[in-house]
N, C-alpha and C positions, 0 to 999 in steps of 0.2 A: 485493640482497635477491629473492628471488622468493615470492611470496605465490600462495595460490590462493583464488578467490571460488568458495565452494562452495554450490551451490543445486539443490535437486531437479528444478526445473523451471527453463525460459527464459522461462517467460510469467508474467503474474500480475506482483502490485506487487512482491515479494521476487526473482522472476528478473530484472524489468525494471532493479531497483535495482541487484542484483549485476552486470549485464553493464556500467551505467554506471559504477559505481563502478570496475571492472577499467578500463572505459577512460580514466576520471580518473584512474587512480594511472598507467597508462600515459604520459599525457602530462606527468605530474611527474617522470618518469623511474624509476619501480618498476615491475619486471616482475610482470606480475599475469594471472594466465589463469583463465578458467573451469572448472570441474570441476563437470559435473552427471550426473543419469541418463539425459539424452537421450543416445540411440545404444548405451545399454547392451543385453544380450541381450534378444530378446521375452519370453522364458521369464520373467527377472526382472521385465519390466513387466505381464506377465499375472498374476504373484503379487502385485503390488503392487496392481493393481485387485481382485484377492481379498480384499486386506486392507482396502481401501476399502469394497467392499461388505457385508464383514462387519460394519464399524462402522456404518454408515449403516443396515444392515436389521436388525441385533441390538445393538449397544452403545448408539447414540444415543438419546436419547429424544424428539427433535426434529430438525429439518433441520439446524440448526447442526451444523458440522464439529466431530468430536472425534476427535484421532489419539492415543489412548491407547497402542494398538498400533501398531506401525511396522516395517518390514522395514529391515535392513540391505543396503543394496545396493552401494554404494561399496565398492572394494577397496584394499587396503594400499599397492599399487604406483602406484594413481593419486595417492597424497598424498606419496611419498616423496621427491621432489624438491624438495620447496617448505618454505623457511624459517619461512613463517608460514600457518597456515589461517584463513582469515575464512567461518565460516559465514552465510548468509541464510536458508535452509528447510532441513529436515532430515525430514519426512515422507516415509516408505520410500526415504530415502536413507541415514540413519544413525541410531542409537538416541543416548539419554542417555546410557547407561552406557559406550559406544564413545567417546564425546566425551571424556569423563574420561579414560581410557586414552589416548587420542591426545594428551592435554594433559600427560602424564608425560615425552614425547618434544618436543612443540612448542608455542611459545605460540599460543594462540587467539584469535579475537576471534569474538565473535556479534552479528550485529545483531538487534534485536528489533523484528521487523517488524509483531508482531503480540503476544498474551499467551501465546502456546503454551508459552514457556519461563519463562513465570512459573505455570503452573497444572501439573494431572495430567493433561491433554489437552485442554482446550477452549481454541479460538483467540482468542474473545473472550467474555468472562465474563458480560457485560450486567450485570443489578441484582447478581448473585452476587458476594460478597466473600469465599468459603470459601478462596479461594487465598491469603489472607494468614496463613492456618494450616495447615491438613491437606488442605484439598481434601475433605472428608468428606460424604457425603449429595451426591454432586454432581447438582444438577439437569438436568443434560444427559446423563447416562447412566440408563441402566435399573440397578435397583438390584442386580442381581447382579453387576453391575461396578464396584459403588462401591471395593470393596478394591483393584482393581489400579488405579484413577485415584489412590487414596492413595499406593501403593507408588511409582507412577510421580512423585506429588511430591515422594516423599522425595528421591529420585535428581534432581530438577530443583532442589532446595533446594540441595543439596551441590554442584551445577554452578554455582549463583550465588555460594556460597562460595568455590568454589575460587579462589587466587590466580594461577593460571597463565591463566584463563578470563577475558578482558575483553569487558566487555558494552557496545554501542553501542546508541543509540535516536534516530531521526530526530525525537523528540518529546520534550518536558520531561513532557508526560503520562505517557507510558509509563517513562520514567526515575524520575519520583518513584514510580510505583507499585512498580517493581522497588528501589528504594532502601528502601520501605517493609517489604518482607518480610526484607531483610538483617539478620542479627543484629549484625554489625561494619561499620563503616563502610567503604565500597566505593564508589570512584566509577563510575558510569553515564555515559559520556562521552553527548553531545548534537551528533550531527552529521547533518546534513540530507541527505537522497537528493540526489546531483547529477543536473543535468539539463543534457542537451545544448545548445547555443546552438540557437535556434528561428528559422527564419526569418521574417521579419516582412515580410508583404505588408499593402497598403495594404487596409481593409476594402471600398473600394468595388471594387476589381480581384477580389478574391477571391469578393466575392458576385456579382459579374459572370458570372464563370467558373463559379461553381455557380446561376446563373440564379435567383438570389435577388434579390426586389423591393429596391431600394435603400432604400426608404422605410421598412422591416421592421427591427424591433428583434429581432436574432438572441440565442436564448438556446442555449446547448449544454449538450449531457450526454454523458458520455464513460465509458464502461464497457467491460471486454473481454467481459462477458457482461453485456448491457442486461437481462436477466431477473433477474439476482441481487437478491432482494428487500432486501439488507442496503444497497445500492448507492442506494435512494429512488428508483425511477424513478414508482413508484406515486405517494409523498409529491409529486413533482413535479406529476403530473397533477393530484390533487386540489386542488392551489394554482392551476393555471392555468385548472381549470374554475370558480373561485371569482369570476374576472376578469370585469368588466363585457363583453359582447359588443364594444363599441368599442374597448378595450383590447386583446381577445384578436385582433383583426383588425389589430392593428399589431405582432403578433408572429410570428415564424418560429422553429420549434424544429429545432435540427439534432441529430440522434442520431449517435453514432460508435462503434462498437463491431463484433463480430463477429455476435452472433446476435439476433433480432429481439425487441423490447420490446411488451410488451402495454401499447398506448395506450389501449385502451375506446374509449368517445365523447369525442374530443377534437376541439373545432371550431376549429382551430388550424392554419394551414398549417405543413407539416412536410417533412423529407426525413432519408436517413439515409445516412452513410458507411460502408458495411460493409469493414472495412478490419482488418489489424493494426496496433497503435499505433505499434511498433517501427519498421516500415518507410513512414513518411509520404511519398506523393510529391509532396502538396500538404499544408501544414500546415493541419489543418482549423480550428484555434484561431484563423486569419486571419477566419474566416467572421464569428467569434462578437463580441457586443457585451459579452456576459456568460456566463462558466460558472458552471453550477449544480451543486454536490456536496452533495446533500441524503443522505449517507449515515447509515444508523441505526447501525452501529459500524464506525469507521476509526480508524487510527493517525494516516498522514501522506501521503496518497494522492500518488501521484507527479502525477497530474492537475492539481493546484493547483499545484505548480512548473512543469509545463509550460504552462499557461495564461498565468502571471504572466511566464514568460519570452516568451512571444509578445506579450507587452503587453496582456494582456486581464484584466479584473477578474473576481474569483471571489465569487460568492454560498455559502457552505457553511453547513453545519448545526453545531448548538453542540454536539456528541460529540466523544468521543476528543482525538485532539490537533489537530484542525480548527481550533478557535476560536483556537489560538495562532500557526497558520500565518496567519488573516485578521488578527488583530490586529498583527501583525508588518509586513504588507504593506499596510495601509490599506484592508483589506476587512472585510465583516460576516459574522457568524454567527447565524442563526437558528433557531428550532425549527420544523425542517421538519417536525415530525408535525403541528403546527397549519396547516393550510390556509389560514386567515385571516393569521396571522400571517407565513406564505410569502409569502401573494399581495401582502400590503403592503409587504414587503421589495424583492420584484421589482419594483413598481411606484416606489419610490423608485430603484430602479437604472436604471430605464428613462429618469430624469432627470438622471444622473449625466454629466458630459461630464468626459473624461480625457485624457492623452497616453499613448500607447502605448508611443511611443518611453521617455519616463522613467519608465512603469512597468517596462518589460524592462530597463532601465538597472539600476535597484534593484534588481530581481528577480537579475539576474547577481551582484552583488555577495553575495547569499546561497546560490545555487544551482549555481554555473558549475564547471565540471569544476577549472579552476585552483584554486578557493576550496576546494573538499572535498576533491580530489585531495591539495593542499598538506596539508590538515587532517589525513585520514587517515594520510599517511605519516609525518608527526610523531609520531603515537599508536604506529604499528608501530616506529619508530627507537627509542622511550621503551623498549620490552619487549623488543628485541633484543641 
């Protein structure tokens, strides 16, 4: 069996999940390779950027990403040698119509990392439920482009119904959403994103190396782009600012990501690790007593599995697929848009004592390469 994990980019949640799934499958005896837009001709990349600019400036009615229009940059010969194709992200890599054509020749899996392949173009629908029917009058695009969104939605629905195309979701939340669209009964497989073994370093040693006072309660926030408003850093700042001064003095905030986050006026000791999350030299989760994931919209963030595999508790928002991950792992979900509720939950976590080794051991049973690799290998074998 030779399979391709196909992704537009090697960064972001979908790209990282694709790389890790390929590694997990290799570890259980499946030949898996990454196929990506990365490394393609610069002209193709330039055209892709033009498409993105066109949509962000003319098509979208808000900053929220819409990818109704997409370029096909992947070439047939890149996919010819594989027995099975597994797509993770497709924007400016391949169109929905092209995937349907490929399904006539090879079995296809698609992981739903967000809502894009349930809609006519948006990646998260927010409060809109038009995707359950025709995606008519899309609130995320300008009126002139409504008809294009509806046409794309027709193609997406055909893809969902295609018996040669199998869908995977890392969360029950999105699997149930996809199932609600389908006219005929079809299984949406729920498989978590695999997480590699994370080195567990003692909290004391990690904080000493980072020059963080040992009496501080360390809260972590991790995002490739710290300034992404959907990741909720602003909501975390609002919650921390509600806390009494004597509590603030007990906290140290660690930000992990590439870009600078706007912390505004925050009277709390803090530090930032400006790093590529795929190439940790030192596990930054080891510094933390608590990872906070206050996303406004999200499916199944990799950072939650990474923290749990490192033996660190997580406090997540009550949106998307996050609450089910919290419940499954004995952690809490909160309305992160309410500063008072968020702050009160942080206070509770500050009094929580737990075993890192026990938490990491339980997490390994759910997220490990062996567990997820074996699970996906079985799914592949059933359709080949």
